[in-house]
C-alpha positions in Angstrom: 28.8 37.5 19.4 27.2 38.0 16.2 23.7 40.2 15.7 20.8 38.0 14.1 17.6 39.2 12.6 14.5 38.4 14.5 12.7 35.1 13.7 16.5 33.6 13.0 17.2 29.8 15.3 20.7 30.3 16.9 22.1 26.9 15.3 24.6 25.9 18.2 20.9 26.3 20.2 18.8 23.7 17.9 17.0 21.1 19.5 18.4 17.4 18.6 16.8 16.6 15.7 16.2 19.7 13.8 18.8 20.0 11.4 19.2 19.7 7.2 16.0 18.3 5.9 13.9 18.5 9.2 9.9 19.0 10.0 10.9 22.5 10.9 13.3 22.9 8.2 12.0 21.6 5.3 14.1 22.7 2.0 17.2 20.8 3.9 18.9 23.6 4.7 21.8 23.9 8.1 19.5 25.1 11.0 19.6 28.7 11.1 19.0 29.3 6.8 21.2 29.2 4.3 24.5 31.8 4.3 24.3 35.2 2.2 27.6 36.5 2.4 26.4 40.5 1.4 24.3 39.8 -1.3 21.7 42.6 -0.6 19.3 43.3 -3.3 18.9 46.9 -4.7 16.9 49.3 -2.3 17.0 47.2 0.7 18.6 47.6 3.4 17.5 45.3 6.3 19.4 42.0 5.0 16.6 40.0 4.3 16.6 37.9 0.1 14.0 36.5 -1.4 14.1 33.7 -2.5 11.5 31.9 -5.1 11.4 28.4 -5.7 9.1 27.2 -8.5 6.5 25.1 -7.2 6.2 21.2 -7.6 2.6 21.1 -9.4 4.2 23.9 -12.8 4.1 21.6 -15.2 7.4 22.0 -18.3 7.5 24.6 -20.5 5.7 23.2 -24.2 8.7 22.8 -25.8 10.7 21.2 -22.6 7.6 19.0 -22.9 7.3 18.0 -26.5 11.2 17.2 -26.0 10.6 15.1 -23.2 7.9 13.6 -26.0 11.1 12.7 -28.4 13.6 12.2 -25.4 11.4 9.4 -23.9 10.1 7.9 -26.8 6.9 8.1 -26.0 4.2 7.3 -28.8 3.6 11.2 -29.2 7.3 11.8 -29.7 7.1 8.7 -31.9 4.9 9.9 -34.2 6.6 13.5 -34.4 10.1 11.8 -34.8 8.2 9.5 -37.2 6.9 12.5 -39.6 10.0 14.1 -39.6 11.5 10.8 -41.2 8.7 11.0 -43.6 9.4 14.1 -45.3 13.3 14.0 -45.2 12.5 10.5 -47.5 10.4 12.3 -49.2 12.5 15.2 -50.1 14.9 12.6 -50.4 12.8 10.2 -53.0 11.5 13.5 -55.2 14.7 14.8 -56.0 16.6 11.7 -56.7 13.8 11.1 -59.6 15.0 15.2 -60.9 18.6 13.6 -61.1 17.6 10.0 -62.3 15.3 11.5 -64.8 17.5 13.9 -65.9 20.9 11.6 -66.4 18.4 9.3 -68.0 16.4 11.2 -70.7 20.1 12.0 -72.0 21.2 8.8 -73.2 17.3 8.6 -74.2 17.6 11.7 -76.6 20.7 10.7 -77.9 18.6 7.5 -79.5 15.7 9.0 -80.7 17.4 12.2 -82.7 21.0 10.9 -83.2 21.9 13.6 -85.2 22.9 15.3 -81.9 25.2 13.1 -81.0 27.2 15.1 -83.8 27.1 18.2 -82.7 30.1 20.3 -81.4 29.8 22.5 -78.4 33.1 24.1 -77.8 35.4 21.9 -78.9 33.2 18.8 -77.7 30.7 16.2 -78.7 27.0 17.4 -77.3 27.0 13.9 -75.3 30.5 14.1 -74.0 29.9 17.4 -73.1 26.4 17.3 -71.0 27.1 13.6 -69.4 30.6 14.2 -69.3 30.9 17.8 -68.0 27.4 19.4 -67.0 26.3 16.7 -65.3 28.1 17.4 -62.4 27.2 20.7 -61.6 23.3 19.9 -62.1 23.9 17.2 -59.1 25.7 19.4 -57.7 23.1 22.0 -57.4 20.6 19.3 -56.7 22.4 18.4 -53.8 22.9 22.2 -52.5 18.8 21.8 -53.2 18.7 19.0 -51.2 20.1 20.3 -48.0 18.7 23.4 -47.7 14.9 21.6 -48.1 16.3 19.5 -45.5 17.5 22.3 -43.0 13.7 23.9 -43.5 12.4 20.1 -42.7 14.1 20.1 -40.1 13.6 23.7 -38.2 9.9 23.5 -38.9 10.0 20.3 -36.8 11.5 22.3 -34.2 9.6 24.9 -34.4 6.5 22.7 -34.3 8.0 21.0 -31.2 8.5 25.0 -29.3 5.0 25.0 -30.3 3.1 22.1 -29.0 
């Protein structure tokens, strides 16, 4: 027969009704406690193991709480998400105005200064060069800026969630 540490009841001799989840064993362990196979912390030779559980009244960490607000779609979560959507929409509209303003200004420029339509650079007329060639790198550059700024908005949102 194996020797049991003092204070541990013999599971074979448990009283009726004493088992997992009973009043004398509230953690739901089988009678006799958890089985630990050769798991001893350094410096402890008596075979005892310390188990620490989080208390039920402890609130979740702030980043979990803010994330729960968003996931559960509470009023606070809706305000946070609405703020992110507003900032992303504002960024998209501002950059769209930049692109539209640039592209719309070129025909206006050529209408106001008809002499520019005859100017040749690199063997191409200036309107073809600006509208047919240089417009694409400009749009790609604006798209690159949009992605970077949108990522920054999302990073700010994540930091706000972690702080609240």
